[in-house]
C-alpha positions in Angstrom: 101.0 113.2 114.6 104.7 112.5 115.2 106.4 110.8 112.4 108.7 108.2 114.0 110.8 107.5 110.8 114.4 108.3 110.0 116.5 107.8 106.9 118.8 104.9 107.9 122.3 104.5 106.5 121.1 101.3 104.8 118.5 103.2 102.8 120.8 106.0 101.8 123.3 103.4 100.6 120.5 101.7 98.6 119.8 105.0 96.9 123.5 105.1 95.8 123.2 101.5 94.5 120.5 102.6 92.0 123.1 104.3 89.9 125.6 101.5 90.3 123.7 98.5 89.3 120.8 99.7 87.1 118.5 96.9 86.1 120.0 94.4 88.5 119.4 96.4 91.6 117.4 94.9 94.4 116.4 97.7 96.7 114.2 95.9 99.1 116.5 95.8 102.2 117.1 93.0 104.6 117.5 94.1 108.2 119.3 92.3 111.1 117.5 94.4 113.8 114.4 92.3 113.6 115.9 89.6 115.9 113.7 89.7 119.0 115.2 90.3 122.5 115.1 87.2 124.6 115.8 86.3 128.2 117.8 83.4 129.4 114.9 81.0 128.8 114.4 82.2 125.3 111.2 84.1 126.0 110.5 87.2 124.0 111.2 90.3 126.2 110.3 93.1 123.7 112.0 95.4 121.3 112.6 99.2 121.2 109.3 100.3 119.5 110.7 103.5 118.2 113.6 101.9 116.4 111.5 99.1 115.1 108.8 101.4 113.8 111.4 103.3 111.9 112.6 100.0 110.4 109.0 99.0 109.6 108.7 102.2 107.5 112.0 101.4 105.9 110.6 97.9 105.0 107.8 99.4 102.9 110.1 102.0 101.4 111.9 99.0 99.8 108.9 98.8 97.5 110.2 101.8 95.6 112.4 99.2 93.8 111.4 98.3 90.2 111.5 94.5 91.0 109.9 92.2 93.5 106.7 93.6 95.0 106.4 96.3 92.3 107.1 93.8 89.5 104.3 91.6 90.8 101.9 94.6 91.0 102.6 96.2 87.6 104.7 94.1 85.2 102.2 91.2 85.6 99.5 93.6 84.3 98.5 95.1 80.9 100.2 98.3 82.0 103.9 97.7 81.9 106.3 95.5 80.0 110.1 95.1 80.3 111.5 94.6 76.8 114.6 92.6 76.0 116.8 94.7 73.7 119.7 92.6 72.5 121.2 91.3 75.7 119.8 94.1 77.8 117.1 93.2 80.3 117.2 89.5 79.3 118.0 88.5 82.9 117.3 84.8 82.3 113.7 85.7 81.3 112.6 86.9 84.8 110.9 90.0 83.3 109.4 88.2 80.3 107.8 85.5 82.3 106.2 88.0 84.6 104.5 89.9 81.8 103.6 86.8 79.9 102.1 84.9 82.9 104.5 82.0 82.6 106.2 82.3 86.0 106.7 79.3 88.3 107.3 78.7 92.0 111.0 79.5 91.6 110.6 83.0 90.2 113.0 85.3 92.0 110.7 88.3 92.1 108.0 86.2 93.7 110.3 84.7 96.2 111.8 88.1 97.2 108.3 89.7 97.5 107.2 86.8 99.7 110.2 87.0 102.0 110.2 90.8 102.3 106.5 91.2 103.0 106.3 88.4 105.5 109.5 89.6 107.3 107.9 93.1 107.5 104.8 91.5 109.1 106.9 89.8 111.7 108.7 93.1 112.5 105.4 94.7 113.2 104.3 91.7 115.3 107.3 92.5 117.6 106.3 96.1 118.0 102.7 95.2 118.7 103.5 92.6 121.3 102.7 93.8 124.8 106.3 93.1 125.9 107.6 96.0 123.7 105.5 98.7 125.5 104.6 100.6 122.4 102.6 103.8 122.9 99.0 103.9 121.6 100.2 105.9 118.6 103.2 103.6 117.9 100.9 100.6 118.2 98.4 102.1 115.8 101.0 102.8 113.1 102.5 99.4 113.5 99.0 97.8 113.0 98.5 99.8 109.9 101.9 98.8 108.5 101.2 95.2 109.4 97.9 95.4 107.7 99.5 96.8 104.5 102.1 94.0 104.3 99.6 91.3 105.1 97.3 92.8 102.4 100.0 92.2 99.8 100.6 88.6 101.0 96.9 87.9 101.0 96.4 89.5 97.6 99.4 87.9 95.9 99.3 84.4 97.4 95.8 83.7 98.9 97.3 82.4 102.2 99.3 84.2 104.9 101.8 82.5 107.2 101.8 84.1 110.7 104.4 83.6 113.4 103.9 84.8 116.9 106.8 86.5 118.6 107.0 83.7 121.2 107.0 80.9 118.7 110.3 79.0 118.7 112.4 78.4 115.6 111.1 74.8 115.6 107.5 76.0 115.3 106.0 76.2 111.8 104.1 79.4 111.3 100.3 78.8 111.2 98.7 79.8 108.0 95.6 82.1 107.6 93.2 81.4 104.8 92.4 84.4 102.6 89.1 85.0 104.4 90.8 84.7 107.8 93.5 87.1 106.7 90.8 89.6 105.4 89.2 89.6 108.9 92.6 89.9 110.6 93.6 92.9 108.5 90.2 94.6 108.9 90.5 94.2 112.7 94.0 95.7 112.7 92.9 98.8 110.8 89.7 99.2 112.9 91.6 99.0 116.1 94.2 101.4 114.9 91.8 104.2 113.8 91.0 105.7 117.2 94.7 106.4 117.8 95.6 107.8 114.4 95.5 111.5 113.6 94.9 113.2 110.3 98.2 114.4 108.8 97.1 115.9 105.5 100.3 117.0 103.8 102.6 114.7 105.8 102.8 112.2 103.0 105.3 109.7 104.6 103.2 108.8 107.7 100.5 106.2 107.8 97.6 108.3 109.3 93.9 107.9 109.7 93.4 108.6 106.0 95.6 105.7 104.9 93.9 103.3 107.4 90.5 104.3 105.8 92.1 104.0 102.3 93.1 100.4 103.1 89.6 99.6 104.5 88.1 100.9 101.3 90.5 98.6 99.2 89.6 95.6 101.4 85.8 96.0 101.1 86.0 96.9 97.4 87.8 93.6 96.8 85.9 91.5 99.4 84.3 89.3 96.8 87.7 88.3 95.5 89.1 87.7 99.0 86.2 86.0 100.7 84.0 84.8 97.9 81.0 87.0 98.6 80.1 90.7 98.9 76.8 92.6 99.1 75.6 96.2 99.0 76.4 96.7 102.7 80.1 96.0 101.9 80.1 98.6 99.2 78.5 101.0 101.6 81.4 100.4 103.9 83.7 101.4 101.0 81.8 104.6 100.6 81.9 105.4 104.4 85.7 104.9 104.4 86.1 107.2 101.4 83.8 109.8 102.9 85.9 109.7 106.1 89.0 110.5 104.0 87.2 113.4 102.4 86.2 114.7 105.8 89.9 114.7 106.9 90.6 117.3 104.2 92.2 115.4 101.3 91.4 116.9 98.0 92.2 116.6 94.3 95.1 118.6 92.8 94.4 120.2 89.5 98.1 120.2 88.5 98.4 116.5 87.7 102.1 116.0 87.2 102.9 118.4 90.1 101.5 115.8 92.4 104.6 113.6 91.8 107.3 116.2 92.1 109.3 116.3 95.3 108.4 119.0 97.7 105.1 119.9 95.9 102.6 120.9 98.6 99.3 119.3 97.8 96.5 117.6 99.7 96.0 114.7 97.3 98.7 112.2 98.4 97.6 110.1 101.3 100.7 108.0 101.7 104.0 107.9 99.8 107.1 105.8 100.2 109.9 108.0 101.5 112.3 106.6 98.9 114.2 107.8 95.9 112.1 107.7 92.7 114.9 106.8 90.3 113.4 103.4 89.7 110.3 105.2 88.2 112.5 107.4 86.0 115.8 105.8 84.9 114.3 102.4 84.1 112.2 103.9 81.3 114.6 106.3 79.7 117.2 105.6 77.0 120.9 105.6 78.0 121.4 108.8 76.1 118.8 110.3 78.4 120.6 108.9 81.4 118.5 105.8 81.8 118.5 102.0 81.6 116.0 101.5 78.7 113.9 98.7 80.1 110.3 99.5 81.0 107.6 100.6 78.6 103.8 100.8 78.4 101.6 99.1 75.9 100.0 100.7 72.8 96.5 100.2 74.2 97.4 102.2 77.3 98.6 105.1 75.2 95.7 104.9 72.8 93.2 105.0 75.6 93.8 108.7 76.3 91.7 111.4 74.6 93.2 114.5 73.1 93.5 117.1 75.7 93.8 114.7 78.7 96.5 116.3 80.8 97.4 112.8 82.2 98.8 112.0 78.8 101.4 114.6 79.5 103.5 116.8 77.2 105.8 115.4 74.6 109.5 116.0 74.4 110.2 118.9 72.1 112.9 121.3 70.9 111.5 124.1 73.1 110.7 122.1 76.2 113.4 119.4 76.2 112.4 116.1 77.9 108.7 115.5 78.3 106.3 114.2 80.9 103.6 111.6 80.7 103.5 109.1 77.9 106.8 109.8 76.0 106.5 109.0 72.3 108.1 110.3 69.1 111.4 112.1 68.7 113.2 112.8 72.0 115.1 116.0 72.7 117.7 117.0 75.2 117.2 120.0 77.6 118.8 122.4 75.1 116.5 121.3 72.3 119.0 118.9 70.5 117.3 116.0 68.8 118.7 112.8 70.5 119.9 109.7 68.8 120.3 106.1 70.1 123.7 104.5 70.6 123.8 103.4 67.0 123.2 107.0 65.7 119.5 106.5 64.8 117.0 109.2 65.6 115.7 108.5 69.1 112.0 108.1 68.2 110.0 106.1 70.7 107.3 104.0 69.0 104.2 102.4 70.4 104.4 99.1 68.4 106.6 96.1 69.1 107.2 94.4 65.7 109.4 91.6 67.3 107.3 91.1 70.4 108.8 91.1 73.9 112.3 90.1 72.7 114.6 91.3 70.0 113.7 94.9 70.3 115.8 97.9 69.3 116.6 100.8 71.6 113.6 102.8 70.5 110.5 100.6 70.8 107.9 101.4 73.4 106.1 104.4 74.8 107.8 105.4 78.1 105.5 106.3 81.1 107.2 109.3 82.8 105.5 110.3 86.0 108.1 111.1 88.6 110.5 113.8 87.5 111.3 117.4 87.2 114.1 119.3 85.5 117.4 119.1 87.5 120.0 121.8 87.7 121.8 120.3 84.7 118.6 120.3 82.6 118.3 116.5 82.8 115.4 114.6 84.3 115.8 114.6 88.1 114.0 112.1 90.3 113.2 113.0 93.9 111.7 111.3 97.0 108.1 110.2 97.3 106.8 107.2 95.5 103.0 107.5 95.7 101.2 104.5 97.3 97.7 106.0 98.0 96.1 109.1 96.5 92.7 110.9 96.8 91.8 110.4 93.1 91.8 106.6 93.8 89.5 107.2 96.8 87.0 109.0 94.5 87.2 106.2 91.9 86.7 103.5 94.5 83.7 105.4 95.8 82.2 105.7 92.3 82.7 101.9 91.8 81.1 101.1 95.1 78.1 103.2 94.2 77.8 101.4 90.8 77.9 98.1 92.7 75.0 99.0 95.0 76.5 101.0 97.9 74.5 103.8 99.4 75.6 107.4 98.8 74.0 110.8 98.3 76.3 111.3 95.3 76.2 109.5 92.0 79.0 107.6 90.4 78.6 109.6 87.2 79.0 113.0 89.0 82.2 111.8 90.7 83.8 110.5 87.5 82.6 113.5 85.5 84.2 115.9 88.0 87.5 114.0 87.9 87.5 113.9 84.1 86.7 117.6 83.8 89.6 118.4 86.1 91.9 116.3 83.9 90.9 118.2 80.7 88.5 115.7 79.1 84.8 115.6 78.5 82.2 114.4 81.0 80.3 111.5 79.5 77.4 111.4 82.0 77.2 107.6 82.2 79.8 104.8 82.5 80.1 101.1 82.2 82.3 99.0 84.4 84.7 98.6 81.6 84.9 102.4 81.1 85.5 102.8 84.8 88.4 100.3 84.7 89.9 102.3 81.8 89.5 105.5 83.8 91.3 104.0 86.7 94.2 103.1 84.4 94.4 106.6 82.9 94.4 108.2 86.4 96.6 105.7 88.3 99.1 104.4 85.8 102.3 102.9 87.3 101.0 103.6 90.9 100.8 99.9 91.8 97.1 99.1 91.5 96.6 97.7 88.0 96.9 94.0 88.8 94.5 94.4 91.7 92.0 96.2 89.5 92.3 93.7 86.6 91.6 90.8 88.9 88.6 92.5 90.5 87.2 93.5 87.1 87.9 90.0 85.6 90.4 91.0 82.9 93.6 89.6 84.4 93.2 86.3 82.5 92.5 87.9 79.1 95.1 88.4 76.4 96.9 91.6 75.7 100.0 92.7 73.7 102.8 90.1 74.2 100.7 88.1 76.7 98.7 85.1 75.4 98.3 82.9 78.5 94.8 82.8 79.9 95.2 80.3 82.7 92.7 81.4 85.4 94.8 80.1 88.3 97.3 82.9 87.8 95.2 85.3 89.7 97.3 83.9 92.5 101.1 83.7 92.4 102.7 80.4 93.5 103.9 80.0 97.1 107.7 79.9 96.6 109.0 76.4 96.4 111.4 77.0 99.3 108.5 78.1 101.5 106.4 75.1 100.8 109.3 72.8 101.5 110.0 74.3 104.9 106.5 74.9 106.3 104.1 71.9 106.1 101.2 74.2 107.0 101.5 75.8 103.5 100.0 74.1 100.5 100.9 75.1 96.9 98.3 77.1 95.1 96.3 75.3 92.4 98.1 75.0 89.0 101.7 75.2 90.2 
């Protein structure tokens, strides 16, 4: 299938900004080309579907940022924390409140995620409108991208504003309930499937595999989104997963190779065609070239068994920088033991004696997934932030089987095969809690942890540096500015 995308100047410039602004960078772009074409009467006359589809891909590529959508997905979970080290990463508490579940309706990451995802939906609406004359293939890709952006709005906020292309500026967008949005997204994906091909290996195009991936996500979370689900819904998860398998997607035995730019594998279903520096530099110490903010929790590190290749290899005098969960003494590419800026040995520790604030430069295990050695021997990010992967498909299938879906396979065999490939023992039986842990070991920092925790009922529990157990926080607040300007919106309970 033809890939309609191009790398716009705006996105190239955004890649440069990564190095200029570090922790303060907001990479989710705003575009001016979403203004619809109108005739003299103000009626919508269509847009260039090729250009707008390129921009629609650029919209989701903005999620490669460390803030906004990604912060809501990961920093709000028990997987990532952004530590305040002296004055570094204080940012008026924006990161602390996200991890500690004390955000409010004025939180900047929440506002920006709301604006960006809804703007992306409207861009897709313009492509899908009959006036634009999109080809069946363009129309199908636009529906999949609209489904993805609406999925995030539904998942984050529980209600989805929707503006038709012919609505005037004085018309308040109607608002879909969560159940209505669920049906709308399912319809988009179902209608798109017949006109999507299977592009295994073309990781930057939303193909049939990704449409089925999203259908599996929807039905797996149907009880959360609609209030009810039964065995037939979990069978639909299995059917979507089996369709992905039939298209030729497979597991890659070389776990960290999956995330290296240019590696040919059949495991990635969709990646964001964006620079992965925000998955590398934000965790590394300045003397490693990084910004020293993000870390994972001790319980994440401790959940790995010895021999699990997903744990990675530590930094060492013979190997230089490491991969995976970086802990202990850190070394440069030539084997030199690194120090922090104060001259102390750069030893990453898993404990946080002062909590989320007041940390030194060394606290926190660093989750390093997206890197390879550059020409200078330093960590070198590339392009390709993974959004959907075949290992997730198998784990979704196993979960659906455990919840009553019909399959010729057993959940135990699926999980055992994955664990064996990753270098750990096959247990033969699994509880739901063990499956949730397995999902975290396999999919860490790939953007699904909050979604998993809500589905498994652990998002309102306590964990390291997070004590708030308010149940209403399974939804984010509608930004205060949005509620003030659209009377069809109502603020979520608790805010």
